[in-house]
Each structure stands twice: as structure tokens, then as C-alpha cells.
C-alpha atoms as an extended CHARMM CRD file, in Angstrom:
* protein
*
        98  EXT
         1         1  MET       CA            -54.8040000000       43.6830000000       49.3930000000  PROA      1               0.0000000000
         2         2  SER       CA            -51.6830000000       42.4450000000       47.8090000000  PROA      2               0.0000000000
         3         3  ASP       CA            -50.9020000000       42.9790000000       44.1450000000  PROA      3               0.0000000000
         4         4  SER       CA            -49.5440000000       39.5030000000       44.0250000000  PROA      4               0.0000000000
         5         5  LYS       CA            -53.0730000000       37.9900000000       44.4500000000  PROA      5               0.0000000000
         6         6  ASP       CA            -54.8160000000       36.6790000000       41.3400000000  PROA      6               0.0000000000
         7         7  GLY       CA            -58.1750000000       38.1790000000       40.3500000000  PROA      7               0.0000000000
         8         8  THR       CA            -60.2130000000       35.4100000000       41.9480000000  PROA      8               0.0000000000
         9         9  ALA       CA            -58.5040000000       35.8460000000       45.2780000000  PROA      9               0.0000000000
        10        10  VAL       CA            -59.1680000000       39.5360000000       45.1630000000  PROA      10              0.0000000000
        11        11  LEU       CA            -62.8470000000       38.9680000000       44.3240000000  PROA      11              0.0000000000
        12        12  ALA       CA            -63.2090000000       36.4270000000       47.0630000000  PROA      12              0.0000000000
        13        13  GLU       CA            -61.5870000000       38.7890000000       49.5750000000  PROA      13              0.0000000000
        14        14  GLN       CA            -63.9850000000       41.5850000000       48.4980000000  PROA      14              0.0000000000
        15        15  LEU       CA            -67.0070000000       39.2500000000       48.8670000000  PROA      15              0.0000000000
        16        16  LEU       CA            -65.8970000000       38.2630000000       52.3460000000  PROA      16              0.0000000000
        17        17  ASP       CA            -65.4440000000       41.9410000000       53.3080000000  PROA      17              0.0000000000
        18        18  LEU       CA            -69.0680000000       42.4660000000       52.2870000000  PROA      18              0.0000000000
        19        19  GLY       CA            -70.1720000000       39.4710000000       54.3610000000  PROA      19              0.0000000000
        20        20  VAL       CA            -70.9330000000       37.3850000000       51.2110000000  PROA      20              0.0000000000
        21        21  GLU       CA            -69.4420000000       34.0090000000       52.1110000000  PROA      21              0.0000000000
        22        22  SER       CA            -71.3660000000       31.4330000000       50.1690000000  PROA      22              0.0000000000
        23        23  ALA       CA            -72.0850000000       33.1540000000       46.8310000000  PROA      23              0.0000000000
        24        24  LEU       CA            -70.8390000000       31.2640000000       43.7760000000  PROA      24              0.0000000000
        25        25  VAL       CA            -68.6090000000       32.8910000000       41.1490000000  PROA      25              0.0000000000
        26        26  MET       CA            -67.6760000000       31.9380000000       37.6710000000  PROA      26              0.0000000000
        27        27  ASP       CA            -63.9750000000       31.1270000000       37.2600000000  PROA      27              0.0000000000
        28        28  GLY       CA            -62.1780000000       33.5710000000       34.9560000000  PROA      28              0.0000000000
        29        29  PHE       CA            -64.9330000000       36.1560000000       34.7260000000  PROA      29              0.0000000000
        30        30  ASP       CA            -64.0570000000       38.4760000000       37.6520000000  PROA      30              0.0000000000
        31        31  GLY       CA            -63.7310000000       41.3910000000       35.2320000000  PROA      31              0.0000000000
        32        32  CYS       CA            -67.4810000000       41.0510000000       34.4220000000  PROA      32              0.0000000000
        33        33  VAL       CA            -68.7230000000       41.3000000000       37.9700000000  PROA      33              0.0000000000
        34        34  MET       CA            -71.0420000000       44.2480000000       38.4710000000  PROA      34              0.0000000000
        35        35  GLY       CA            -71.8070000000       43.7730000000       42.1150000000  PROA      35              0.0000000000
        36        36  ILE       CA            -73.9280000000       41.9660000000       44.6540000000  PROA      36              0.0000000000
        37        37  LEU       CA            -77.7030000000       41.5280000000       44.5470000000  PROA      37              0.0000000000
        38        38  GLU       CA            -79.2840000000       41.8440000000       47.9590000000  PROA      38              0.0000000000
        39        39  ARG       CA            -82.6540000000       40.1950000000       48.4020000000  PROA      39              0.0000000000
        40        40  PHE       CA            -84.8060000000       40.1820000000       51.4870000000  PROA      40              0.0000000000
        41        41  GLY       CA            -84.7120000000       36.8390000000       53.2430000000  PROA      41              0.0000000000
        42        42  MET       CA            -82.2900000000       35.3050000000       50.8110000000  PROA      42              0.0000000000
        43        43  GLU       CA            -78.4770000000       35.0760000000       50.5600000000  PROA      43              0.0000000000
        44        44  ASN       CA            -76.7170000000       37.6800000000       48.4470000000  PROA      44              0.0000000000
        45        45  ILE       CA            -75.6030000000       36.5440000000       44.9590000000  PROA      45              0.0000000000
        46        46  VAL       CA            -72.9250000000       37.8730000000       42.6070000000  PROA      46              0.0000000000
        47        47  ILE       CA            -74.2590000000       39.7480000000       39.5140000000  PROA      47              0.0000000000
        48        48  TYR       CA            -72.3680000000       39.6960000000       36.2110000000  PROA      48              0.0000000000
        49        49  ASP       CA            -72.8210000000       42.0060000000       33.2700000000  PROA      49              0.0000000000
        50        50  LYS       CA            -74.2790000000       39.8210000000       30.5270000000  PROA      50              0.0000000000
        51        51  GLU       CA            -72.7140000000       41.7990000000       27.6040000000  PROA      51              0.0000000000
        52        52  LYS       CA            -69.2230000000       41.7440000000       29.2240000000  PROA      52              0.0000000000
        53        53  VAL       CA            -69.4810000000       37.9840000000       29.6910000000  PROA      53              0.0000000000
        54        54  ILE       CA            -70.4650000000       37.5960000000       26.0470000000  PROA      54              0.0000000000
        55        55  GLN       CA            -67.6700000000       39.8120000000       24.9230000000  PROA      55              0.0000000000
        56        56  GLN       CA            -65.1200000000       37.8780000000       27.0370000000  PROA      56              0.0000000000
        57        57  LEU       CA            -66.3440000000       34.6500000000       25.4470000000  PROA      57              0.0000000000
        58        58  MET       CA            -65.7450000000       36.1480000000       21.9620000000  PROA      58              0.0000000000
        59        59  ASP       CA            -62.3150000000       37.4640000000       23.0440000000  PROA      59              0.0000000000
        60        60  GLU       CA            -61.4360000000       33.9390000000       24.3010000000  PROA      60              0.0000000000
        61        61  GLY       CA            -62.3550000000       32.1540000000       21.0380000000  PROA      61              0.0000000000
        62        62  CYS       CA            -66.0400000000       31.9240000000       20.3730000000  PROA      62              0.0000000000
        63        63  ASP       CA            -66.1700000000       32.3470000000       16.5680000000  PROA      63              0.0000000000
        64        64  SER       CA            -69.1450000000       34.7630000000       16.5090000000  PROA      64              0.0000000000
        65        65  TYR       CA            -71.5160000000       36.7920000000       18.6850000000  PROA      65              0.0000000000
        66        66  GLU       CA            -74.2400000000       34.2400000000       18.0900000000  PROA      66              0.0000000000
        67        67  GLY       CA            -71.8830000000       31.4310000000       19.2860000000  PROA      67              0.0000000000
        68        68  ALA       CA            -70.9530000000       33.2570000000       22.3710000000  PROA      68              0.0000000000
        69        69  VAL       CA            -74.6060000000       33.9270000000       23.1630000000  PROA      69              0.0000000000
        70        70  GLU       CA            -75.4480000000       30.2440000000       22.6410000000  PROA      70              0.0000000000
        71        71  TYR       CA            -72.5750000000       29.2120000000       24.9020000000  PROA      71              0.0000000000
        72        72  TYR       CA            -73.6130000000       31.7700000000       27.5230000000  PROA      72              0.0000000000
        73        73  GLU       CA            -77.2110000000       30.7550000000       27.4710000000  PROA      73              0.0000000000
        74        74  PHE       CA            -76.5930000000       26.9960000000       27.8130000000  PROA      74              0.0000000000
        75        75  ASN       CA            -73.5280000000       26.9210000000       30.0760000000  PROA      75              0.0000000000
        76        76  GLN       CA            -73.7330000000       30.0300000000       32.2060000000  PROA      76              0.0000000000
        77        77  LEU       CA            -77.3560000000       31.2710000000       32.3340000000  PROA      77              0.0000000000
        78        78  GLY       CA            -78.6060000000       27.7530000000       32.1450000000  PROA      78              0.0000000000
        79        79  GLY       CA            -76.2200000000       26.3980000000       34.8660000000  PROA      79              0.0000000000
        80        80  TRP       CA            -78.3420000000       26.2880000000       38.0070000000  PROA      80              0.0000000000
        81        81  HSD       CA            -76.2560000000       25.4230000000       41.1380000000  PROA      81              0.0000000000
        82        82  GLY       CA            -78.7330000000       26.3840000000       43.8580000000  PROA      82              0.0000000000
        83        83  ASP       CA            -79.7360000000       29.6220000000       45.4880000000  PROA      83              0.0000000000
        84        84  GLN       CA            -76.2110000000       31.0180000000       45.3190000000  PROA      84              0.0000000000
        85        85  THR       CA            -76.0390000000       30.7330000000       41.4660000000  PROA      85              0.0000000000
        86        86  PRO       CA            -74.8420000000       34.0050000000       39.9770000000  PROA      86              0.0000000000
        87        87  GLY       CA            -77.1970000000       36.2970000000       38.1880000000  PROA      87              0.0000000000
        88        88  PHE       CA            -76.7400000000       38.4040000000       35.0060000000  PROA      88              0.0000000000
        89        89  LEU       CA            -77.5600000000       42.0620000000       34.5340000000  PROA      89              0.0000000000
        90        90  VAL       CA            -79.2180000000       43.1620000000       31.2890000000  PROA      90              0.0000000000
        91        91  LEU       CA            -79.2300000000       46.9500000000       31.0080000000  PROA      91              0.0000000000
        92        92  LEU       CA            -82.3000000000       48.5270000000       29.4990000000  PROA      92              0.0000000000
        93        93  PRO       CA            -81.5250000000       50.4670000000       26.3720000000  PROA      93              0.0000000000
        94        94  LYS       CA            -82.1280000000       53.8300000000       28.1260000000  PROA      94              0.0000000000
        95        95  TYR       CA            -79.2460000000       52.9980000000       30.5890000000  PROA      95              0.0000000000
        96        96  LYS       CA            -76.6430000000       51.6480000000       28.1890000000  PROA      96              0.0000000000
        97        97  THR       CA            -73.6230000000       53.8610000000       27.8450000000  PROA      97              0.0000000000
        98        98  ILE       CA            -71.8460000000       54.5130000000       24.6160000000  PROA      98              0.0000000000
């Protein structure tokens, strides 16, 4: 991989290397990707870390945590684009790191 590629090109290349050709990604949120969800009989989808997505929204201008959550819930979680729509990982409290 070339260092001159932008993050989206690198993510797209990684997905192709894994045989994930039709999964949808969220523009500008490559740093929030956790991995791929494999499901029997279904296409793989990209999984994002919900808290990282919300933090990025706050870093990019949402005025509060609540505002970022509202934006996330309506525009990202609520944005259904078919079976390749990305998913969001919510860690159970036991597995959260400090």
C-alpha cells in the first residue's frame, strides 16, 4: 500500500483483500472501523465503533455529546441502505477499556 493513498482508498483496498466488495462505508469515518461482521448466508458488512463515531462527531463540531448522539441515531444508525448497510459495535461495560 502506498502512503500517498487517502484513508478511504486504504480501507477500500483492505476490504477488497478480505473479499468484501459490496459493503458500504461511511465517508470520513475510516478511523472508527472495528472490522468486518461475517454472517452465514449473508454478505459481510463493515462494523464501526459507536463511541468512536460519536467522539468524531463531537470533534468535528457537534456542540454536545447529546447532539452527537442525536445526529448519529438519525443519520447513521437510522440510515438504512440495504443489506450492506454498516453496523455499529456497542461494547458491554465489562469489555470497555480505560
